[in-house]
C-alpha positions in Angstrom: -17.6 -49.7 -21.1 -17.2 -46.3 -19.6 -20.1 -43.9 -19.5 -19.6 -40.3 -20.7 -20.2 -37.5 -18.2 -22.2 -34.8 -19.9 -21.6 -31.1 -19.8 -24.0 -28.4 -20.9 -21.3 -26.5 -22.8 -20.2 -27.5 -26.2 -17.1 -29.7 -26.4 -14.5 -30.2 -29.1 -13.0 -33.6 -29.5 -9.3 -34.0 -28.9 -7.2 -34.0 -32.0 -5.4 -37.3 -31.8 -5.7 -40.4 -34.0 -4.5 -43.9 -34.3 -0.8 -43.9 -35.4 0.0 -40.5 -33.9 3.3 -40.3 -31.9 2.8 -38.8 -28.4 4.4 -38.2 -25.1 2.2 -38.9 -22.0 2.2 -37.7 -18.4 2.4 -40.4 -15.8 1.1 -39.4 -12.4 2.4 -40.8 -9.1 2.0 -39.9 -5.4 5.2 -38.7 -3.6 5.0 -37.5 0.0 1.2 -37.2 -0.3 1.3 -35.1 -3.4 0.6 -36.0 -7.0 3.6 -35.6 -9.3 3.5 -35.8 -13.1 6.4 -36.7 -15.4 6.5 -37.1 -19.1 7.2 -40.5 -20.6 7.5 -41.8 -24.1 7.6 -41.7 -27.0 4.5 -43.7 -27.5 2.1 -44.4 -30.4 -1.6 -44.3 -30.2 -2.8 -47.9 -31.0 -6.5 -47.5 -30.5 -9.1 -44.7 -30.0 -11.4 -45.7 -27.2 -13.5 -42.5 -27.4 -13.1 -38.8 -28.1 -11.1 -38.5 -24.9 -9.5 -41.8 -24.1 -6.7 -43.5 -26.2 -4.8 -46.7 -25.9 -1.1 -46.0 -26.3 2.0 -48.2 -26.6 5.3 -47.0 -25.2 7.9 -47.5 -28.0 10.7 -48.2 -25.5 9.0 -50.6 -23.0 6.2 -51.9 -25.2 3.8 -51.3 -22.3 0.2 -50.5 -23.4 -2.3 -48.4 -21.3 -5.4 -46.3 -21.7 -4.6 -42.5 -21.3 -6.9 -39.5 -21.2 -6.3 -36.8 -23.9 -5.4 -34.3 -21.1 -2.3 -36.4 -20.4 -1.1 -36.5 -24.0 0.9 -34.2 -26.3 2.1 -34.7 -29.8 5.7 -35.9 -30.1 7.9 -34.6 -32.9 11.1 -36.3 -33.9 12.6 -36.4 -37.5 13.6 -40.0 -37.0 10.0 -41.0 -36.6 9.2 -39.2 -39.9 6.5 -37.1 -38.2 6.0 -34.1 -40.4 3.6 -32.1 -38.2 4.9 -29.4 -35.9 4.7 -30.0 -32.2 1.1 -29.2 -31.3 -0.2 -27.3 -28.3 -0.5 -29.5 -25.2 -4.1 -30.5 -24.3 -5.2 -28.0 -21.7 -7.1 -28.4 -18.5 -10.1 -26.6 -19.9 -11.2 -29.7 -21.8 -14.4 -31.1 -20.4 -14.4 -34.6 -21.9 -14.2 -36.8 -18.8 -15.6 -40.3 -18.7 -16.5 -42.3 -15.7 -14.8 -45.7 -15.7 -16.4 -47.0 -12.5 -17.7 -46.0 -9.1 -15.3 -47.1 -6.3 -17.0 -46.2 -3.0 -19.7 -44.1 -1.4 -19.7 -41.8 1.6 -21.9 -39.2 3.4 -20.0 -36.0 3.9 -21.2 -32.6 5.1 -24.8 -33.6 4.4 -24.2 -34.9 0.8 -23.8 -38.4 -0.6 -20.7 -38.8 -2.7 -19.1 -41.5 -4.8 -15.5 -42.0 -5.5 -15.0 -41.9 -9.3 -12.3 -43.7 -11.2 -12.0 -41.7 -14.4 -11.3 -43.4 -17.7 -7.7 -42.9 -18.9 -6.5 -41.6 -15.5 -4.6 -43.5 -12.8 -6.5 -44.7 -9.7 -4.6 -42.1 -7.6 -6.4 -39.4 -9.5 -9.9 -40.7 -8.5 -12.1 -38.0 -7.1 -15.2 -37.7 -4.8 -18.2 -36.4 -6.8 -21.8 -35.7 -5.8 -23.9 -38.8 -6.1 -26.9 -36.7 -7.3 -24.8 -35.2 -10.1 -23.6 -38.7 -11.0 -27.3 -39.9 -11.1 -27.9 -37.2 -13.8 -24.7 -37.8 -15.7 -24.3 -41.6 -15.6 -27.5 -43.1 -14.2 -26.9 -46.6 -15.5 -23.5 -46.9 -13.8 -25.0 -45.6 -10.5 -27.9 -48.0 -10.8 -25.5 -50.9 -11.0 -23.0 -49.7 -8.4 -25.6 -49.0 -5.6 -26.8 -52.6 -5.8 -23.4 -53.9 -4.7 -22.8 -55.3 -1.2 -21.6 -52.7 1.3 -23.4 -49.7 -0.1 -25.4 -48.0 2.7 -29.1 -48.5 2.4 -29.9 -44.8 2.6 -27.4 -44.1 -0.2 -29.0 -46.8 -2.4 -32.5 -45.5 -1.6 -31.7 -41.9 -2.5 -29.8 -42.9 -5.7 -32.8 -45.0 -6.9 -35.2 -42.1 -6.0 -33.1 -39.5 -7.9 -32.8 -41.7 -11.0 -36.5 -42.5 -11.0 -37.3 -38.7 -10.7 -35.1 -38.1 -13.8 -37.1 -40.7 -15.7 -40.4 -39.1 -14.7 -39.1 -35.6 -15.8 -37.9 -37.1 -19.1 -41.3 -38.7 -19.8 -43.1 -35.4 -19.0 -40.8 -33.6 -21.4 -41.6 -36.1 -24.2 -45.4 -35.7 -23.7 -45.5 -31.9 -23.6 
């Protein structure tokens, strides 16, 4: 199960539900650059979280998990959808979920982990600060740093950062 990355600002859940007809953006890499193209129509078959949905392409039958940022409502009178075409989910949404941690590196004095985001393709994985991830998804980090191939110093620092968060949390509870 994916862990939610928290944000200090308030968030509004995406406005999709099971049975909604949508178009989705598929991302691929062409000549080293990410390219998006709209596919569909599709139907939302399952709500995985506030931000990730399972969809089924109505033409191909393919099912996949997609982040709300990659969806927009589809309107076609033959589908008997009575709602107007709604505004596309904008990039200002902050509801990202970590699917898994793929790799670790030390770059410019900072430990980072390559994050596979839930509902996004692997090509869209990004390098994020390990310290930030320790705060946002400590359980995932704790498991990932125990895997073979993770540098010892990276593992040591991650455990230290997570333990310091636990100590701070306990101090806040007793004060």
